[in-house]
C-alpha positions as CSV (number, residue, x, y, z in Angstrom):
1,X,-5.4,5.2,-18.2
2,X,-4.5,7.9,-15.4
3,X,-6.7,7.9,-12.3
4,X,-9.5,5.8,-14.3
5,X,-10.7,2.9,-12.2
6,X,-12.1,0.2,-13.9
7,X,-14.8,-2.0,-12.2
8,X,-15.8,-5.4,-12.3
9,X,-19.3,-5.8,-13.7
10,X,-21.8,-7.0,-11.2
11,X,-23.8,-9.2,-13.3
12,X,-27.4,-8.6,-11.4
13,X,-28.8,-8.1,-7.8
14,X,-32.1,-7.7,-6.4
15,X,-33.2,-4.2,-5.2
16,X,-34.1,-5.2,-1.7
17,X,-35.4,-2.3,1.0
18,X,-35.1,-2.6,4.6
19,X,-37.7,-4.4,6.2
20,X,-38.7,-2.4,9.6
21,X,-38.4,0.8,11.1
22,X,-38.4,1.5,14.9
23,X,-38.7,4.4,17.0
24,X,-35.4,5.6,18.2
25,X,-34.3,4.5,21.9
26,X,-32.4,6.5,24.1
27,X,-29.3,4.6,23.3
28,X,-26.7,7.2,21.9
29,X,-28.9,9.8,23.4
30,X,-26.0,12.1,24.2
31,X,-25.2,12.5,20.7
32,X,-28.7,13.9,19.9
33,X,-30.6,16.9,20.8
34,X,-34.1,16.9,22.4
35,X,-35.4,18.3,18.8
36,X,-34.0,15.4,17.2
37,X,-35.8,12.6,19.2
38,X,-39.1,14.3,17.5
39,X,-40.1,11.7,14.9
40,X,-36.6,10.2,14.9
41,X,-36.2,6.6,13.6
42,X,-33.3,4.4,13.8
43,X,-32.9,1.4,10.9
44,X,-30.2,-1.4,11.2
45,X,-31.7,-3.9,8.8
46,X,-30.7,-2.4,5.6
47,X,-29.8,-5.2,2.8
48,X,-26.0,-4.7,2.1
49,X,-24.7,-6.0,-1.3
50,X,-21.0,-6.6,-0.9
51,X,-18.4,-7.4,-3.3
52,X,-14.8,-6.7,-4.4
53,X,-13.8,-4.8,-7.6
54,X,-10.4,-4.9,-9.1
55,X,-7.9,-1.8,-9.8
56,X,-5.7,-2.2,-13.0
57,X,-4.0,1.4,-13.2
58,X,-2.7,2.0,-9.8
59,X,0.0,5.0,-9.8
60,X,3.0,4.1,-7.6
61,X,5.7,6.7,-8.5
62,X,7.4,8.7,-5.7
63,X,5.1,7.8,-2.8
64,X,5.7,8.4,0.7
65,X,7.6,4.9,0.9
66,X,8.6,1.9,-1.2
67,X,7.4,-1.7,-0.5
68,X,9.8,-4.5,-1.1
69,X,9.1,-8.2,-0.3
70,X,6.9,-11.2,-0.9
71,X,4.3,-13.0,1.1
72,X,1.8,-15.8,0.3
73,X,-1.4,-15.1,1.8
74,X,-4.0,-18.1,2.5
75,X,-7.2,-15.8,1.2
76,X,-5.1,-13.6,-1.3
77,X,-2.7,-15.7,-3.0
78,X,1.0,-14.6,-4.0
79,X,1.9,-10.7,-3.4
80,X,5.4,-9.5,-4.6
81,X,6.7,-6.0,-4.6
82,X,9.9,-4.6,-5.9
83,X,11.0,-1.0,-6.8
84,X,13.2,1.1,-9.1
85,X,14.9,4.2,-8.0
86,X,17.5,6.6,-9.3
87,X,20.5,7.2,-7.5
88,X,22.0,10.7,-6.9
89,X,25.7,12.0,-6.2
90,X,26.1,12.8,-2.4
91,X,28.6,15.6,-3.7
92,X,29.6,16.7,-7.1
93,X,33.0,16.1,-8.6
94,X,34.3,13.9,-5.6
95,X,37.9,13.9,-5.2
96,X,39.2,10.5,-4.6
97,X,42.7,11.4,-5.0
98,X,45.0,8.5,-6.5
99,X,42.6,5.6,-7.0
100,X,45.5,3.3,-6.7
101,X,45.8,3.9,-3.2
102,X,42.3,3.1,-2.5
103,X,41.3,-0.4,-0.7
104,X,37.5,-0.9,-0.8
105,X,36.4,-2.3,2.4
106,X,32.5,-2.8,1.3
107,X,29.5,-1.3,-0.8
108,X,26.2,-1.0,0.9
109,X,22.8,-0.2,-0.2
110,X,21.2,1.0,3.1
111,X,17.2,1.3,3.1
112,X,15.5,3.0,6.3
113,X,12.7,0.9,7.6
114,X,9.3,2.6,8.0
115,X,7.2,-0.4,8.7
116,X,6.3,-3.8,7.3
117,X,3.6,-6.4,7.1
118,X,3.6,-10.0,7.7
119,X,6.5,-12.0,9.1
120,X,10.0,-11.2,9.3
121,X,11.5,-14.5,8.2
122,X,14.6,-14.3,5.5
123,X,13.9,-13.3,2.0
124,X,16.5,-13.5,-0.9
125,X,17.2,-10.0,-2.0
126,X,18.6,-8.9,-5.5
127,X,19.8,-5.7,-7.0
128,X,20.5,-4.7,-10.7
129,X,21.6,-1.8,-12.6
130,X,18.6,0.0,-14.6
131,X,19.5,0.0,-18.3
132,X,16.5,2.6,-19.0
133,X,16.0,6.2,-18.0
134,X,13.7,7.0,-15.0
135,X,12.0,10.6,-15.3
136,X,10.7,12.3,-12.3
137,X,7.9,13.9,-14.6
138,X,6.8,10.5,-15.8
139,X,3.8,8.5,-14.5
140,X,4.6,4.9,-13.3
141,X,2.0,2.2,-12.5
142,X,1.8,-1.3,-10.5
143,X,2.7,-2.9,-14.1
144,X,5.5,-0.6,-15.1
145,X,8.9,-2.0,-15.7
146,X,12.2,-0.9,-17.0
147,X,15.1,-3.0,-18.7
148,X,17.7,-3.9,-16.5
149,X,21.5,-5.0,-17.0
150,X,21.6,-9.0,-16.5
151,X,24.0,-9.1,-13.6
152,X,22.9,-9.1,-9.9
153,X,25.1,-6.3,-8.2
154,X,25.3,-8.3,-4.7
155,X,28.5,-9.6,-3.3
156,X,28.5,-13.3,-3.8
157,X,26.1,-15.3,-1.3
158,X,25.1,-12.1,0.4
159,X,21.3,-12.0,-0.8
160,X,19.5,-14.0,1.7
161,X,18.6,-11.7,4.8
162,X,16.8,-12.0,7.8
163,X,14.9,-8.4,7.9
164,X,15.0,-6.8,11.4
165,X,12.6,-3.8,11.1
166,X,12.4,-3.5,15.0
167,X,15.7,-3.6,15.9
168,X,18.3,-0.9,15.7
169,X,21.2,-1.1,13.2
170,X,24.8,-1.3,14.7
171,X,27.4,0.2,12.0
172,X,31.0,0.3,13.5
173,X,30.6,2.1,16.8
174,X,27.1,3.7,15.8
175,X,23.8,2.8,17.0
176,X,21.1,3.7,13.9
177,X,17.4,3.4,13.4
178,X,16.5,0.0,11.6
179,X,17.9,-0.5,8.5
180,X,17.9,-3.4,5.8
181,X,21.4,-3.4,4.5
182,X,22.2,-5.2,1.4
183,X,26.1,-5.6,0.6
184,X,27.0,-5.1,-3.0
185,X,29.9,-6.0,-5.0
186,X,32.8,-3.9,-4.6
187,X,33.8,-4.2,-8.1
188,X,31.1,-1.6,-9.0
189,X,32.4,0.8,-6.3
190,X,35.5,0.4,-8.3
191,X,34.0,1.2,-11.5
192,X,32.7,4.4,-10.1
193,X,36.0,5.6,-8.6
194,X,37.8,4.8,-11.8
195,X,35.1,7.1,-13.6
196,X,35.1,9.8,-11.2
197,X,39.0,10.1,-11.6
198,X,39.2,9.7,-15.5
199,X,38.2,13.3,-16.3
200,X,34.9,12.5,-17.6
201,X,32.2,14.7,-16.6
202,X,30.0,11.7,-15.2
203,X,30.4,12.9,-11.6
204,X,30.0,16.5,-12.6
205,X,26.3,16.8,-11.7
206,X,23.3,14.8,-11.2
207,X,22.1,15.2,-14.9
208,X,25.4,13.7,-16.3
209,X,25.7,11.3,-13.6
210,X,22.0,9.9,-14.5
211,X,23.3,9.5,-18.0
212,X,26.2,7.4,-16.8
213,X,24.2,5.4,-14.3
214,X,20.5,5.5,-14.5
215,X,19.3,3.9,-11.2
216,X,18.9,0.5,-9.2
217,X,16.0,-2.1,-9.3
218,X,15.6,-3.8,-6.2
219,X,13.7,-7.1,-5.9
220,X,13.3,-10.5,-4.2
221,X,14.0,-14.1,-5.5
222,X,12.1,-16.4,-3.1
223,X,10.6,-18.8,-5.4
224,X,7.3,-19.8,-3.7
225,X,6.9,-19.6,0.1
226,X,4.3,-22.0,1.8
227,X,1.0,-20.5,2.6
228,X,0.9,-17.9,5.5
229,X,4.9,-17.1,5.1
230,X,6.6,-13.9,3.9
231,X,6.4,-10.4,4.4
232,X,6.5,-6.9,2.6
233,X,8.9,-4.2,4.2
234,X,8.4,-0.4,3.7
235,X,11.4,2.0,3.3
236,X,11.8,5.5,3.2
237,X,14.1,6.5,0.2
238,X,13.9,10.3,1.1
239,X,15.5,9.4,4.5
240,X,19.4,10.6,4.9
241,X,19.8,6.7,6.0
242,X,18.6,5.4,2.7
243,X,21.8,5.6,0.6
244,X,24.3,3.7,-1.4
245,X,27.7,4.0,0.6
246,X,31.4,3.2,-0.7
247,X,33.5,2.4,2.5
248,X,37.3,2.3,1.9
249,X,40.8,3.1,3.2
250,X,43.1,5.4,1.7
251,X,46.7,6.1,2.9
252,X,45.7,4.3,6.4
253,X,42.6,6.6,6.6
254,X,39.1,5.2,6.7
255,X,36.7,7.1,4.1
256,X,33.2,6.8,2.9
257,X,31.3,8.1,0.0
258,X,27.5,8.2,-0.6
259,X,25.3,8.0,-3.5
260,X,21.7,9.4,-2.0
261,X,18.3,8.6,-2.9
262,X,16.0,11.7,-2.5
263,X,12.7,13.8,-3.5
264,X,14.9,15.0,-6.4
265,X,15.0,11.6,-8.0
266,X,12.2,9.2,-9.5
267,X,11.2,5.9,-8.1
268,X,8.2,3.6,-8.4
269,X,6.9,0.5,-7.0
270,X,6.3,-2.5,-9.3
271,X,3.7,-5.3,-7.8
272,X,2.6,-8.5,-9.0
273,X,-0.4,-10.1,-7.2
274,X,-1.4,-13.5,-8.4
275,X,-4.9,-14.6,-6.8
276,X,-5.6,-17.5,-8.8
277,X,-7.1,-20.5,-6.9
278,X,-7.2,-18.2,-3.8
279,X,-10.6,-17.7,-2.1
280,X,-10.3,-13.9,-3.4
281,X,-10.7,-15.2,-6.8
282,X,-13.9,-17.1,-6.3
283,X,-15.3,-13.9,-5.3
284,X,-13.9,-12.0,-8.5
285,X,-15.3,-14.5,-10.6
286,X,-18.7,-14.6,-9.1
287,X,-19.6,-11.0,-7.0
288,X,-22.5,-12.9,-5.2
289,X,-19.9,-14.9,-3.3
290,X,-19.3,-11.5,-1.6
291,X,-22.3,-12.1,0.3
292,X,-20.1,-14.5,2.5
293,X,-16.8,-12.9,2.4
294,X,-15.5,-9.8,0.6
295,X,-11.6,-8.5,0.2
296,X,-9.6,-5.4,0.2
297,X,-5.9,-5.3,-0.5
298,X,-3.2,-2.6,-1.2
299,X,-2.3,-2.1,-4.8
300,X,-5.2,-4.1,-6.3
301,X,-8.5,-4.6,-4.7
302,X,-11.3,-2.4,-2.9
303,X,-14.1,-3.8,-1.0
304,X,-17.5,-2.8,-2.4
305,X,-20.7,-2.2,-0.6
306,X,-23.9,-1.0,-2.1
307,X,-26.9,0.0,0.2
308,X,-30.2,0.1,-2.0
309,X,-32.4,0.8,0.9
310,X,-31.4,4.1,1.0
311,X,-33.4,5.2,-2.2
312,X,-36.4,4.3,0.0
313,X,-35.6,6.7,2.7
314,X,-37.7,10.1,2.5
315,X,-35.7,12.6,0.5
316,X,-36.6,15.4,3.0
317,X,-34.7,13.8,5.9
318,X,-31.9,15.1,8.3
319,X,-29.3,12.3,8.9
320,X,-28.2,12.2,12.4
321,X,-26.2,9.0,12.5
322,X,-25.0,6.5,9.9
323,X,-22.7,3.9,11.4
324,X,-21.5,1.1,9.2
325,X,-20.0,-1.7,10.9
326,X,-17.6,-4.0,9.0
327,X,-16.6,-7.3,10.9
328,X,-13.3,-8.6,9.6
329,X,-11.8,-11.9,9.8
330,X,-8.7,-11.8,11.9
331,X,-7.2,-13.6,14.8
332,X,-5.1,-11.2,17.0
333,X,-1.4,-12.3,16.8
334,X,-1.4,-13.6,13.5
335,X,0.7,-12.2,10.7
336,X,-1.8,-10.7,8.1
337,X,-3.7,-8.1,10.3
338,X,-6.5,-5.8,9.0
339,X,-4.4,-2.5,9.6
340,X,-5.7,0.3,11.6
341,X,-7.5,2.7,9.0
342,X,-9.1,2.6,5.6
343,X,-10.0,5.2,3.1
344,X,-13.7,5.5,1.9
345,X,-14.7,6.6,-1.7
346,X,-17.6,6.5,-3.9
347,X,-18.6,6.9,-7.5
348,X,-20.6,10.3,-7.7
349,X,-22.7,9.0,-10.5
350,X,-23.1,5.8,-12.1
351,X,-21.2,7.1,-15.4
352,X,-18.1,7.7,-13.5
353,X,-15.2,5.6,-14.1
354,X,-13.2,7.1,-11.1
355,X,-13.8,7.1,-7.2
356,X,-13.9,10.2,-5.4
357,X,-12.8,10.1,-1.8
358,X,-15.3,10.7,1.2
359,X,-14.2,12.7,4.3
360,X,-15.1,9.3,6.1
361,X,-11.9,7.2,7.6
362,X,-12.8,3.7,8.6
363,X,-11.3,3.0,12.0
364,X,-10.4,-0.6,13.3
365,X,-11.8,-1.4,16.9
366,X,-9.8,-4.4,17.8
367,X,-11.9,-5.9,21.0
368,X,-15.0,-5.8,18.5
369,X,-12.8,-7.0,15.5
370,X,-14.4,-4.7,13.0
371,X,-14.1,-1.5,11.2
372,X,-16.6,1.4,12.2
373,X,-17.3,3.9,9.2
374,X,-19.1,7.1,9.6
375,X,-21.5,7.3,6.4
376,X,-23.5,10.3,7.4
377,X,-22.1,12.6,4.8
378,X,-22.7,10.2,2.1
379,X,-26.3,9.3,3.2
380,X,-27.0,12.8,3.4
381,X,-25.7,13.7,0.1
382,X,-27.6,10.8,-1.5
383,X,-30.9,11.9,-0.2
384,X,-30.2,15.7,-1.4
385,X,-29.2,14.5,-4.8
386,X,-25.8,15.8,-4.7
387,X,-24.6,12.2,-5.6
388,X,-26.0,8.8,-6.7
389,X,-26.5,5.9,-4.6
390,X,-23.8,3.9,-6.6
391,X,-21.7,2.0,-3.8
392,X,-18.9,2.9,-1.5
393,X,-15.5,1.4,-1.8
394,X,-13.2,0.5,1.3
395,X,-9.6,0.3,0.7
396,X,-6.2,0.2,3.2
397,X,-5.7,3.8,3.9
398,X,-2.1,3.3,2.4
399,X,-3.1,1.9,-0.8
400,X,-0.1,2.8,-2.9
401,X,2.7,2.3,-0.5
402,X,1.4,-0.7,2.0
403,X,0.9,-4.3,1.6
404,X,-2.2,-4.5,3.6
405,X,-5.0,-6.8,3.3
406,X,-8.5,-7.2,4.5
407,X,-11.1,-10.0,4.8
408,X,-14.6,-8.8,5.5
409,X,-17.6,-10.9,6.4
410,X,-20.4,-10.9,4.3
411,X,-24.1,-10.8,5.3
412,X,-24.2,-14.5,4.7
413,X,-21.1,-15.2,6.7
414,X,-21.2,-18.5,8.9
415,X,-19.4,-16.1,11.3
416,X,-21.0,-14.8,14.5
417,X,-20.8,-10.9,13.2
418,X,-22.1,-9.7,10.1
419,X,-21.9,-6.0,8.5
420,X,-24.9,-3.6,9.0
421,X,-25.6,-0.1,8.8
422,X,-27.3,1.6,11.7
423,X,-28.9,4.8,10.5
424,X,-30.7,7.6,12.8
425,X,-32.9,10.3,10.5
426,X,-35.7,12.9,11.1
427,X,-38.1,13.3,8.2
428,X,-39.3,16.9,7.9
């Protein structure tokens, strides 16, 4: 499957061209030279065909951050993300001395926050030992899984935590950047210490250690939240603060030993999305409903816009501006915001099964409640024949390491603002 993207088949659509032209006005004149006014036209009446396409083979290994959490979205349904990661030695051949003199205080999995999406109500976390090797050279997808051992490694009754991604973490007398700290059963720490002092080679280097302990699987187990509840949290496993730490006393002295997670180890995110009975599912079943609203969601869905009227523009034209405005359904202050930026991509030809990124970036303008996308490069390339006029797809910019989702207004929305393309060109 690799990078191949599969599209939902659009059953049929009517090829409508734009209905009128109007002579370019002085609006935006500071962006155009006097030569560009001559025989220039502005069009804002393109018919837009809007729908949603599904991705089923998203690669998630070794991204900039992992995503963990669960939310129940009224428009998208259930989103749940977990991750698998290797754990490496903080130092080879640790010297624990006489293990019988060690008193274990705690064993903590620390995960450095890089952000979150949704609300920060309590969630129940679970951690399991992976029973199948990960590989830094392997490819893992949203649907990939590994076998795990059956025992939840959390210390008894400690799994339900209220995440605090916006608050510093206090550890002893130290004030640290925000972390999720998950207490694990100290029995596993004792097993590690006994193995290290046993004379085996398990702690001699990371290769040996990964044969002994293959990694961790971190997940949530929340049952089903009510609608509009829950969130997903982002963690940087390459940060030095993301680690597995044994806190212990030995001969009256406080000590620690760290197991680390960094770029030398493998990790990947597993995502389960259940859209059944949610509004997005209706659009997926009947693409024409995308004229009312259409959707984009990290890891899973891309918003698609086709502009048939571009095919009726004079091939010999200079495109001065092509501004796509995409209003969204979002009220400031609600949990599930549309994010700030989107990526933009297209199929270079109708035969392509994959998308090629465009240089355009969609920018959210909060006071207008819409995204603005500069499509000048795309339109000019269509007219010169460099690419076909297939469609463009809009996605949350951090498609493989966030939980962002967006509800766009379609052309038949009952809301005030509708999507439109405003294009200025000069034929020659």
